[in-house]
C-alpha positions as CSV (number, residue, x, y, z in Angstrom):
1,M,13.4,-1.5,-26.1
2,S,14.6,1.8,-27.5
3,A,12.5,4.0,-29.7
4,L,14.6,3.1,-32.7
5,G,14.1,-0.7,-31.9
6,K,10.3,-0.2,-31.6
7,L,10.3,1.7,-34.9
8,S,12.2,-1.1,-36.5
9,K,9.8,-3.7,-35.1
10,L,6.8,-1.7,-36.3
11,R,8.3,-1.5,-39.8
12,L,8.8,-5.2,-39.9
13,I,5.1,-5.8,-38.8
14,W,4.1,-3.4,-41.6
15,Q,6.0,-5.2,-44.1
16,Q,4.8,-8.6,-43.1
17,E,1.1,-7.8,-42.1
18,G,0.4,-4.5,-43.9
19,P,-1.0,-1.3,-42.5
20,K,-3.9,-3.1,-40.8
21,G,-1.8,-5.5,-39.0
22,A,0.6,-2.7,-37.9
23,A,-2.5,-0.7,-36.6
24,R,-3.8,-3.6,-34.7
25,K,-0.4,-4.1,-33.0
26,V,-0.2,-0.4,-32.0
27,A,-3.8,-0.4,-30.7
28,G,-3.0,-3.6,-28.7
29,E,0.0,-2.1,-27.0
30,L,-1.9,1.1,-26.2
31,K,-4.8,-0.9,-24.7
32,L,-2.3,-2.8,-22.5
33,R,-0.8,0.5,-21.3
34,A,-4.2,2.1,-20.7
35,Y,-6.1,-0.7,-19.0
36,H,-5.0,-3.1,-16.3
37,P,-7.8,-5.4,-15.3
38,D,-6.0,-7.7,-13.0
39,R,-4.8,-5.7,-9.9
40,Q,-6.1,-7.9,-7.1
41,L,-5.8,-6.7,-3.5
42,V,-5.7,-9.1,-0.7
43,L,-7.4,-7.8,2.5
44,L,-5.7,-9.0,5.7
45,R,-6.3,-9.1,9.5
46,V,-4.0,-10.2,12.3
47,D,-5.1,-11.0,15.9
48,L,-2.7,-9.0,18.1
49,S,-3.7,-10.9,21.2
50,L,-1.9,-14.1,20.2
51,P,1.8,-14.3,21.5
52,A,2.7,-16.2,18.3
53,H,2.0,-13.0,16.3
54,R,4.3,-10.8,18.4
55,V,8.0,-10.8,19.1
56,R,9.1,-14.3,20.1
57,P,12.1,-15.0,22.3
58,K,14.1,-16.3,19.3
59,D,13.4,-13.1,17.4
60,A,14.6,-10.7,20.1
61,D,17.6,-8.5,19.2
62,P,18.7,-5.8,21.6
63,S,20.2,-3.7,18.6
64,F,16.6,-3.4,17.1
65,R,13.7,-1.4,18.3
66,V,10.6,0.5,17.2
67,L,10.1,4.2,18.2
68,P,6.9,6.2,18.1
69,Y,6.8,8.4,14.9
70,G,6.7,12.1,15.4
71,P,8.2,15.5,14.5
72,S,11.5,14.6,16.2
73,E,12.0,11.5,14.0
74,L,11.3,13.4,10.7
75,P,14.8,14.7,10.1
76,R,16.5,11.4,10.1
77,L,13.7,9.7,8.2
78,R,14.0,12.5,5.6
79,A,17.7,11.9,5.3
80,L,17.2,8.2,5.0
81,L,14.7,8.7,2.1
82,E,16.9,11.3,0.4
83,R,19.6,8.6,0.2
84,T,17.4,5.7,-0.7
85,E,13.9,6.6,-2.2
86,P,13.3,10.3,-2.5
87,A,9.9,9.8,-4.2
88,R,8.6,8.7,-0.8
89,L,9.3,12.1,0.9
90,P,5.9,13.6,0.3
91,T,4.1,10.6,1.8
92,L,6.2,10.7,4.9
93,E,5.5,14.4,5.6
94,A,1.8,14.1,4.6
95,R,1.2,11.3,7.1
96,L,2.5,13.5,9.9
97,A,0.3,16.4,8.8
98,Q,-2.7,14.0,8.7
99,G,-2.2,13.0,12.3
100,A,-1.4,9.4,11.6
101,Q,0.4,7.5,14.3
102,G,3.3,5.3,13.5
103,F,6.7,3.7,14.4
104,V,10.1,4.2,13.1
105,A,12.3,1.1,12.8
106,E,15.8,1.5,14.3
107,D,18.7,-0.9,14.0
108,A,22.0,-0.2,15.9
109,G,20.9,3.4,16.3
110,E,20.1,4.0,12.6
111,A,16.7,4.6,11.2
112,I,15.8,2.0,8.6
113,G,12.1,2.2,8.0
114,Y,8.7,3.3,9.2
115,V,5.0,2.3,9.2
116,F,1.8,4.1,10.0
117,F,-1.6,3.3,11.5
118,V,-4.9,4.8,12.4
119,L,-7.5,3.9,15.1
120,G,-10.7,2.2,14.4
121,S,-14.2,3.4,15.3
122,D,-17.5,2.0,16.3
123,D,-19.3,4.8,14.4
124,P,-20.4,3.3,11.1
125,T,-20.4,6.7,9.4
126,E,-16.7,7.4,10.4
127,V,-14.2,6.4,7.8
128,V,-10.8,6.5,9.7
129,H,-8.5,6.4,6.6
130,A,-8.9,7.5,2.9
131,D,-8.2,3.8,1.9
132,L,-11.3,2.7,3.7
133,H,-13.6,4.7,1.4
134,W,-12.9,2.2,-1.3
135,L,-11.8,-0.9,0.6
136,P,-14.4,-3.0,2.5
137,L,-12.5,-2.9,5.8
138,R,-14.0,-1.4,8.9
139,P,-11.7,-1.5,12.0
140,T,-13.8,-1.0,15.1
141,K,-12.8,0.7,18.4
142,G,-9.8,-1.2,19.8
143,E,-8.5,-2.2,16.4
144,V,-6.2,-0.4,13.9
145,Y,-5.7,-0.1,10.3
146,T,-1.9,-0.3,9.4
147,F,-0.4,0.9,6.2
148,D,2.8,2.1,4.4
149,Y,5.1,-0.5,5.9
150,W,8.5,0.4,4.5
151,L,12.1,-0.7,5.0
152,A,15.3,0.5,3.2
153,E,16.3,-2.2,0.7
154,A,19.6,-2.9,2.6
155,A,17.5,-3.7,5.7
156,R,14.8,-5.9,4.1
157,G,16.1,-8.8,6.1
158,R,14.7,-7.2,9.2
159,G,11.1,-7.2,7.8
160,N,9.9,-10.1,10.0
161,L,11.3,-8.5,13.2
162,F,10.0,-5.1,12.3
163,A,6.4,-6.3,11.7
164,R,6.4,-8.4,14.9
165,S,7.8,-5.5,16.9
166,V,5.0,-3.3,15.6
167,Q,2.4,-5.9,16.4
168,Q,3.8,-6.2,19.9
169,A,3.7,-2.4,20.4
170,Q,0.2,-2.2,19.1
171,H,-0.8,-5.0,21.5
172,E,0.8,-3.2,24.4
173,M,-1.1,-0.1,23.5
174,G,-4.3,-2.1,24.0
175,Y,-5.3,-2.9,20.4
176,S,-6.7,-6.3,19.6
177,A,-6.4,-6.6,15.9
178,S,-4.9,-4.8,12.8
179,Y,-6.1,-4.7,9.3
180,G,-4.3,-4.0,6.0
181,Y,-3.9,-5.1,2.4
182,V,-1.3,-6.1,-0.1
183,E,-1.3,-6.7,-3.9
184,A,-1.8,-10.3,-4.7
185,T,1.3,-10.2,-7.1
186,N,3.5,-9.2,-4.2
187,T,4.1,-12.8,-3.2
188,S,7.1,-12.0,-0.9
189,A,5.0,-9.6,1.2
190,L,2.1,-11.9,1.4
191,W,4.4,-14.7,2.5
192,L,5.8,-12.4,5.2
193,Y,2.5,-11.4,6.5
194,R,1.2,-14.9,6.6
195,T,4.1,-16.2,8.6
196,I,3.5,-13.5,11.3
197,G,-0.2,-14.2,11.6
198,W,-2.1,-12.2,9.1
199,K,-5.2,-14.0,7.6
200,E,-7.0,-13.2,4.4
201,V,-10.4,-11.8,4.9
202,G,-11.4,-10.8,1.3
203,R,-10.1,-9.7,-2.0
204,V,-10.9,-6.7,-4.2
205,L,-10.4,-6.5,-7.9
206,E,-9.3,-3.2,-9.2
207,H,-9.1,-2.0,-12.8
208,R,-6.8,0.8,-13.6
209,I,-7.3,3.0,-16.7
210,L,-4.4,5.3,-17.8
211,G,-3.0,5.0,-14.2
212,K,-5.3,7.8,-13.2
213,L,-8.8,6.1,-12.9
214,S,-9.7,3.3,-10.6
215,V,-12.7,1.0,-11.2
216,I,-13.9,-1.1,-8.3
217,D,-17.2,-2.9,-8.7
218,D,-19.4,-0.2,-10.2
219,R,-17.5,2.8,-8.8
220,V,-15.1,5.0,-10.6
221,Y,-12.4,7.0,-8.7
222,L,-9.8,9.5,-9.7
223,V,-6.5,8.4,-8.2
224,R,-4.7,11.2,-6.3
225,A,-1.6,11.3,-4.2
226,F,-3.1,10.5,-0.8
227,D,-6.7,9.7,-1.6
228,R,-9.2,9.0,-4.3
229,L,-12.1,11.1,-5.6
230,L,-15.3,9.3,-6.3
231,L,-16.4,10.3,-9.7
232,G,-19.6,8.3,-9.5
233,R,-20.9,4.8,-10.6
234,W,-20.3,3.2,-14.0
235,P,-22.0,4.6,-16.1
236,L,-21.3,8.0,-14.2
237,S,-24.2,9.2,-12.1
238,V,-25.1,12.2,-10.1
239,E,-22.6,11.1,-7.3
240,A,-19.8,12.5,-9.4
241,G,-17.4,14.7,-7.4
242,R,-17.7,13.3,-3.9
243,P,-14.3,13.1,-2.3
244,S,-13.1,9.9,-0.9
245,A,-11.2,11.5,2.0
C-alpha cells in the first residue's frame, strides 16, 4: 500500500473510531513491525553413511558436478551473484576469509550455486561456527555443520541433485553426519531436506525485535552480518558484551 493509501486508511479509521482508535491501529502496526515472536528454526541432521542419502544411479547426470570452493572459484561466483543476487556478495567473500570449506555447483560448465561447511570438534569448549553459539548443535569430530546452501533461481530444479552431490562428497571425505537448520516456514526447503535424508533433531523459537535483536530462551543477541553479539540474559546481566563468534 502506498503512503497516500495508508494515510487515507488512517483518516477513515479516525473518522470511524476517533483518535483513540486510530492510535491503537498505529500502535498495533508498529508492534507487528517491531516484534516477531514466531520465527521457529528446525534443527536437522543427515546420516552421510547411508547410500540412500547420497547420489543414486537415477540421479546421476554427467553435466552436473560439485567442485571445491576456493579463491579460483571466486571470480565466476562473484559474476553469478552480480547478475542474480548482489546482496549475497559480502557473504561469499566473508566465508572464504573465515576459512570455511565448501562446494560450487556446476551445471554444463556454468557455476549455478554454492554451499559451505565447517568441521566438528570433540572439544566441548570449541564452537566451530558462529551459528553454534546460539543454536544447540554440536557436531563432533568426523561430522560437519553445513550452511548457506544457495542456487540461482533459474537452477532451483537442481536442488535435490546438488544436495545429494554435496552429501556424497562429504561422505567421500570421511564425514559421517552433517547438521544444519532451516526456518519452519520454509516448507519447500524442509520438504527437500527430508526427501534426501535429513531428520529433525530439535526446534528453536527465536523472537526478533526491530530486526536487530534476537531473543532465544533468556539470552539476548545483537544480530550482525556474520555473527551475533551476546548482550546478556533477560533481563540484561553482567554477561553483556560477550561476542558470539
